[in-house]
N, CA and C atoms as an extended XYZ file, in Angstrom:
318
Properties=species:S:1:pos:R:3:atomname:S:1:resname:S:1:resid:I:1 pbc="F F F"
N         0.852       -1.179        0.000 N   MET     1
C         0.000        0.000        0.000 CA  MET     1
C         0.895        1.239        0.000 C   MET     1
N         0.592        2.197       -0.868 N   THR     2
C         1.381        3.418       -0.929 CA  THR     2
C         0.927        4.392        0.142 C   THR     2
N         1.733        5.394        0.391 N   VAL     3
C         1.368        6.426        1.363 CA  VAL     3
C         0.073        7.092        0.936 C   VAL     3
N        -0.082        7.315       -0.377 N   GLN     4
C        -1.297        7.963       -0.862 CA  GLN     4
C        -2.524        7.096       -0.593 C   GLN     4
N        -2.417        5.770       -0.757 N   GLN     5
C        -3.555        4.895       -0.497 CA  GLN     5
C        -3.892        4.877        0.983 C   GLN     5
N        -2.855        4.872        1.836 N   GLU     6
C        -3.085        4.901        3.271 CA  GLU     6
C        -3.801        6.171        3.689 C   GLU     6
N        -3.624        7.250        2.923 N   ALA     7
C        -4.221        8.538        3.281 CA  ALA     7
C        -5.737        8.475        3.298 C   ALA     7
N        -6.319        7.553        2.561 N   GLY     8
C        -7.761        7.463        2.491 CA  GLY     8
C        -8.406        7.090        3.804 C   GLY     8
N        -7.672        6.460        4.694 N   ALA     9
C        -8.251        5.977        5.937 CA  ALA     9
C        -7.955        6.945        7.080 C   ALA     9
N        -8.910        7.797        7.412 N   GLY    10
C        -8.780        8.667        8.567 CA  GLY    10
C        -7.966        9.929        8.342 C   GLY    10
N        -7.557       10.204        7.136 N   GLU    11
C        -6.777       11.403        6.843 CA  GLU    11
C        -7.608       12.275        5.927 C   GLU    11
N        -7.961       13.471        6.389 N   ALA    12
C        -8.830       14.293        5.564 CA  ALA    12
C        -8.703       15.760        5.889 C   ALA    12
N        -9.017       16.564        4.889 N   GLY    13
C        -9.062       18.002        5.073 CA  GLY    13
C       -10.423       18.407        5.602 C   GLY    13
N       -10.598       19.702        5.734 N   ALA    14
C       -11.843       20.234        6.282 CA  ALA    14
C       -13.052       19.845        5.449 C   ALA    14
N       -12.850       19.644        4.127 N   ASP    15
C       -13.966       19.287        3.259 CA  ASP    15
C       -14.121       17.781        3.103 C   ASP    15
N       -13.382       16.999        3.899 N   GLY    16
C       -13.492       15.555        3.848 CA  GLY    16
C       -12.558       14.886        2.858 C   GLY    16
N       -11.811       15.670        2.093 N   GLU    17
C       -10.887       15.105        1.114 CA  GLU    17
C        -9.570       14.740        1.784 C   GLU    17
N        -8.966       13.647        1.340 N   ALA    18
C        -7.661       13.243        1.852 CA  ALA    18
C        -6.602       14.254        1.404 C   ALA    18
N        -5.701       14.608        2.321 N   LEU    19
C        -4.629       15.553        2.028 CA  LEU    19
C        -3.283       14.889        2.267 C   LEU    19
N        -2.273       15.373        1.551 N   GLU    20
C        -0.900       14.929        1.756 CA  GLU    20
C        -0.006       16.149        1.784 C   GLU    20
N         1.179       15.999        2.360 N   VAL    21
C         2.116       17.108        2.477 CA  VAL    21
C         3.489       16.641        2.018 C   VAL    21
N         4.228       17.581        1.426 N   TRP    22
C         5.615       17.313        1.044 CA  TRP    22
C         6.420       18.582        1.217 C   TRP    22
N         7.731       18.436        1.287 N   ILE    23
C         8.643       19.570        1.471 CA  ILE    23
C         9.617       19.617        0.308 C   ILE    23
N         9.805       20.816       -0.229 N   ASP    24
C        10.814       21.039       -1.268 CA  ASP    24
C        12.119       21.390       -0.549 C   ASP    24
N        13.005       20.410       -0.402 N   GLN    25
C        14.248       20.634        0.343 CA  GLN    25
C        15.155       21.665       -0.328 C   GLN    25
N        14.992       21.904       -1.632 N   ASP    26
C        15.794       22.926       -2.299 CA  ASP    26
C        15.496       24.325       -1.756 C   ASP    26
N        14.306       24.502       -1.193 N   LEU    27
C        13.904       25.804       -0.656 CA  LEU    27
C        13.948       25.863        0.869 C   LEU    27
N        14.134       24.724        1.497 N   CYS    28
C        14.109       24.653        2.966 CA  CYS    28
C        15.260       25.456        3.564 C   CYS    28
N        14.930       26.292        4.544 N   THR    29
C        15.940       27.108        5.226 CA  THR    29
C        16.415       26.469        6.528 C   THR    29
N        15.783       25.362        6.920 N   GLY    30
C        16.208       24.655        8.122 CA  GLY    30
C        15.845       25.334        9.424 C   GLY    30
N        14.864       26.232        9.404 N   ASP    31
C        14.460       26.939       10.617 CA  ASP    31
C        13.771       26.026       11.637 C   ASP    31
N        13.147       24.969       11.166 N   GLY    32
C        12.512       24.015       12.068 CA  GLY    32
C        11.153       24.405       12.573 C   GLY    32
N        10.568       25.457       12.021 N   ILE    33
C         9.230       25.881       12.453 CA  ILE    33
C         8.225       24.750       12.252 C   ILE    33
N         8.350       24.047       11.143 N   CYS    34
C         7.418       22.956       10.850 CA  CYS    34
C         7.483       21.867       11.917 C   CYS    34
N         8.703       21.510       12.324 N   ALA    35
C         8.868       20.476       13.344 CA  ALA    35
C         8.354       20.939       14.707 C   ALA    35
N         8.358       22.246       14.938 N   GLN    36
C         7.806       22.771       16.183 CA  GLN    36
C         6.283       22.687       16.171 C   GLN    36
N         5.669       23.027       15.032 N   TYR    37
C         4.205       22.987       14.911 CA  TYR    37
C         3.670       21.555       14.880 C   TYR    37
N         4.322       20.687       14.113 N   ALA    38
C         3.791       19.335       13.909 CA  ALA    38
C         4.927       18.303       13.903 C   ALA    38
N         5.493       18.012       15.074 N   PRO    39
C         6.601       17.057       15.134 CA  PRO    39
C         6.205       15.640       14.728 C   PRO    39
N         4.911       15.358       14.712 N   GLU    40
C         4.441       14.046       14.265 CA  GLU    40
C         4.571       13.886       12.751 C   GLU    40
N         4.668       15.018       12.034 N   VAL    41
C         4.682       15.014       10.569 CA  VAL    41
C         6.036       15.433       10.005 C   VAL    41
N         6.720       16.359       10.672 N   PHE    42
C         7.974       16.929       10.163 CA  PHE    42
C         9.133       16.660       11.120 C   PHE    42
N        10.331       16.558       10.537 N   GLU    43
C        11.533       16.377       11.351 CA  GLU    43
C        12.736       16.948       10.607 C   GLU    43
N        13.643       17.576       11.363 N   LEU    44
C        14.902       18.029       10.784 CA  LEU    44
C        15.884       16.870       10.799 C   LEU    44
N        16.585       16.677        9.685 N   ASP    45
C        17.571       15.612        9.594 CA  ASP    45
C        18.953       16.173        9.907 C   ASP    45
N        19.944       15.324        9.929 N   ILE    46
C        21.313       15.718       10.243 CA  ILE    46
C        21.854       16.745        9.251 C   ILE    46
N        21.287       16.770        8.021 N   ASP    47
C        21.724       17.746        7.012 CA  ASP    47
C        21.161       19.144        7.271 C   ASP    47
N        20.315       19.288        8.308 N   GLY    48
C        19.751       20.584        8.666 CA  GLY    48
C        18.480       20.935        7.931 C   GLY    48
N        17.986       20.026        7.098 N   LEU    49
C        16.778       20.279        6.321 CA  LEU    49
C        15.597       19.501        6.899 C   LEU    49
N        14.396       19.996        6.635 N   ALA    50
C        13.183       19.349        7.117 CA  ALA    50
C        12.685       18.323        6.106 C   ALA    50
N        12.107       17.269        6.639 N   TYR    51
C        11.525       16.194        5.841 CA  TYR    51
C        10.200       15.792        6.473 C   TYR    51
N         9.333       15.164        5.676 N   VAL    52
C         8.100       14.606        6.218 CA  VAL    52
C         8.393       13.205        6.741 C   VAL    52
N         7.510       12.749        7.628 N   LYS    53
C         7.638       11.414        8.195 CA  LYS    53
C         6.435       10.575        7.783 C   LYS    53
N         6.660        9.294        7.636 N   SER    54
C         5.574        8.370        7.312 CA  SER    54
C         4.661        8.214        8.525 C   SER    54
N         3.466        7.648        8.325 N   PRO    55
C         2.598        7.394        9.476 CA  PRO    55
C         3.267        6.489       10.511 C   PRO    55
N         4.254        5.706       10.083 N   GLY    56
C         4.997        4.850       11.005 CA  GLY    56
C         6.209        5.538       11.602 C   GLY    56
N         6.341        6.846       11.452 N   ASP    57
C         7.396        7.676       12.035 CA  ASP    57
C         8.750        7.523       11.339 C   ASP    57
N         8.762        7.029       10.098 N   GLU    58
C         9.998        6.899        9.328 CA  GLU    58
C        10.257        8.191        8.563 C   GLU    58
N        11.481        8.697        8.631 N   LEU    59
C        11.866        9.903        7.904 CA  LEU    59
C        11.909        9.580        6.414 C   LEU    59
N        11.186       10.353        5.608 N   LEU    60
C        11.097       10.112        4.164 CA  LEU    60
C        12.027       11.090        3.449 C   LEU    60
N        13.176       10.623        3.010 N   GLN    61
C        14.204       11.494        2.454 CA  GLN    61
C        14.232       11.514        0.934 C   GLN    61
N        13.361       10.775        0.276 N   THR    62
C        13.293       10.810       -1.176 CA  THR    62
C        12.709       12.154       -1.604 C   THR    62
N        13.353       12.856       -2.558 N   PRO    63
C        12.806       14.145       -3.016 CA  PRO    63
C        11.344       14.001       -3.467 C   PRO    63
N        10.493       14.893       -2.966 N   GLY    64
C         9.080       14.874       -3.323 CA  GLY    64
C         8.249       13.869       -2.557 C   GLY    64
N         8.829       13.192       -1.565 N   ALA    65
C         8.084       12.214       -0.772 CA  ALA    65
C         6.916       12.896       -0.072 C   ALA    65
N         5.778       12.229       -0.074 N   THR    66
C         4.581       12.773        0.568 CA  THR    66
C         4.179       11.894        1.737 C   THR    66
N         3.402       12.478        2.625 N   THR    67
C         2.827       11.732        3.736 CA  THR    67
C         1.412       12.259        3.971 C   THR    67
N         0.512       11.417        4.448 N   PRO    68
C        -0.855       11.873        4.718 CA  PRO    68
C        -0.892       12.907        5.837 C   PRO    68
N        -1.867       13.792        5.750 N   VAL    69
C        -2.086       14.785        6.807 CA  VAL    69
C        -3.245       14.289        7.670 C   VAL    69
N        -2.960       13.883        8.904 N   PRO    70
C        -4.054       13.459        9.784 CA  PRO    70
C        -4.983       14.635       10.087 C   PRO    70
N        -6.267       14.383       10.107 N   LEU    71
C        -7.250       15.433       10.381 CA  LEU    71
C        -6.941       16.145       11.694 C   LEU    71
N        -6.492       15.406       12.690 N   THR    72
C        -6.202       16.003       13.987 CA  THR    72
C        -5.014       16.963       13.936 C   THR    72
N        -4.187       16.868       12.894 N   LEU    73
C        -3.008       17.737       12.769 CA  LEU    73
C        -3.130       18.738       11.632 C   LEU    73
N        -4.292       18.810       11.001 N   LEU    74
C        -4.467       19.682        9.838 CA  LEU    74
C        -4.119       21.131       10.152 C   LEU    74
N        -4.597       21.658       11.247 N   ARG    75
C        -4.319       23.058       11.596 CA  ARG    75
C        -2.820       23.274       11.803 C   ARG    75
N        -2.154       22.356       12.481 N   ASP    76
C        -0.716       22.491       12.721 CA  ASP    76
C         0.083       22.417       11.418 C   ASP    76
N        -0.306       21.509       10.536 N   VAL    77
C         0.388       21.379        9.249 CA  VAL    77
C         0.129       22.621        8.385 C   VAL    77
N        -1.115       23.101        8.375 N   ALA    78
C        -1.444       24.311        7.609 CA  ALA    78
C        -0.680       25.516        8.159 C   ALA    78
N        -0.609       25.642        9.479 N   ASP    79
C         0.152       26.746       10.082 CA  ASP    79
C         1.633       26.639        9.735 C   ASP    79
N         2.154       25.430        9.691 N   SER    80
C         3.554       25.223        9.295 CA  SER    80
C         3.790       25.751        7.894 C   SER    80
N         2.872       25.431        6.984 N   ALA    81
C         3.009       25.890        5.597 CA  ALA    81
C         2.923       27.411        5.524 C   ALA    81
N         2.022       28.003        6.311 N   LYS    82
C         1.854       29.460        6.287 CA  LYS    82
C         3.050       30.191        6.879 C   LYS    82
N         3.649       29.631        7.930 N   GLU    83
C         4.725       30.306        8.651 CA  GLU    83
C         6.124       29.977        8.129 C   GLU    83
N         6.239       29.020        7.253 N   CYS    84
C         7.548       28.573        6.770 CA  CYS    84
C         8.279       29.708        6.041 C   CYS    84
N         9.467       30.104        6.522 N   PRO    85
C        10.195       31.198        5.873 CA  PRO    85
C        10.732       30.837        4.486 C   PRO    85
N        10.867       29.545        4.215 N   GLY    86
C        11.360       29.116        2.910 CA  GLY    86
C        10.260       28.852        1.899 C   GLY    86
N         8.991       28.987        2.329 N   ASP    87
C         7.849       28.671        1.459 CA  ASP    87
C         8.057       27.333        0.750 C   ASP    87
N         8.417       26.316        1.530 N   CYS    88
C         8.743       25.027        0.922 CA  CYS    88
C         7.788       23.903        1.298 C   CYS    88
N         6.757       24.189        2.102 N   ILE    89
C         5.815       23.156        2.530 CA  ILE    89
C         4.572       23.236        1.661 C   ILE    89
N         4.222       22.089        1.083 N   HIS    90
C         3.100       22.004        0.146 CA  HIS    90
C         2.090       20.982        0.653 C   HIS    90
N         0.853       21.434        0.863 N   VAL    91
C        -0.234       20.552        1.280 CA  VAL    91
C        -1.224       20.512        0.131 C   VAL    91
N        -1.519       19.302       -0.342 N   ARG    92
C        -2.406       19.174       -1.506 CA  ARG    92
C        -3.397       18.043       -1.309 C   ARG    92
N        -4.489       18.152       -2.081 N   ARG    93
C        -5.485       17.093       -2.086 CA  ARG    93
C        -4.908       15.881       -2.813 C   ARG    93
N        -5.162       14.711       -2.296 N   VAL    94
C        -4.685       13.482       -2.922 CA  VAL    94
C        -5.422       13.237       -4.236 C   VAL    94
N        -6.708       13.542       -4.279 N   SER    95
C        -7.537       13.208       -5.437 CA  SER    95
C        -7.114       13.900       -6.728 C   SER    95
N        -6.678       15.157       -6.638 N   ASP    96
C        -6.347       15.895       -7.859 CA  ASP    96
C        -5.039       16.674       -7.778 C   ASP    96
N        -4.298       16.508       -6.685 N   SER    97
C        -2.993       17.155       -6.465 CA  SER    97
C        -3.051       18.687       -6.456 C   SER    97
N        -4.214       19.255       -6.173 N   VAL    98
C        -4.353       20.705       -6.072 CA  VAL    98
C        -3.862       21.137       -4.692 C   VAL    98
N        -2.948       22.109       -4.690 N   GLU    99
C        -2.394       22.598       -3.424 CA  GLU    99
C        -3.422       23.463       -2.704 C   GLU    99
N        -3.637       23.136       -1.416 N   VAL   100
C        -4.604       23.886       -0.611 CA  VAL   100
C        -3.926       24.781        0.429 C   VAL   100
N        -2.696       24.446        0.819 N   TYR   101
C        -1.882       25.282        1.695 CA  TYR   101
C        -0.462       25.243        1.163 C   TYR   101
N         0.209       26.393        1.241 N   GLY   102
C         1.578       26.467        0.759 CA  GLY   102
C         1.737       27.537       -0.314 C   GLY   102
N         2.924       27.668       -0.875 N   PRO   103
C         3.209       28.758       -1.811 CA  PRO   103
C         2.414       28.713       -3.102 C   PRO   103
N         1.948       27.534       -3.510 N   ASP   104
C         1.194       27.421       -4.750 CA  ASP   104
C        -0.302       27.290       -4.551 C   ASP   104
N        -0.780       27.515       -3.306 N   ALA   105
C        -2.215       27.405       -3.014 CA  ALA   105
C        -2.962       28.564       -3.672 C   ALA   105
N        -4.159       28.266       -4.091 N   GLU   106
C        -4.989       29.292       -4.760 CA  GLU   106
C        -5.705       30.143       -3.749 C   GLU   106
């Protein structure tokens, strides 16, 4: 089962749609704001950059790796995207990949 498929179970945005988040490490400034807001979802690695974590708490270091956004952490993840000084956190709907929070959100 992929991370995206796992997102369907209990992971949803305010409108009931499954959401996922990813970080563009090329833009990450390493401030760690995301890990402060949502340590269950984000973590700084030894390289000083932030990465998303799998639902099983594994650091996902593949470029563009996504992880589901748990409904209980939606506000924290959205705040992370809004406050990120590098504008590198992207939260999008799984169904159509439309960004709902982050630098490319409409």
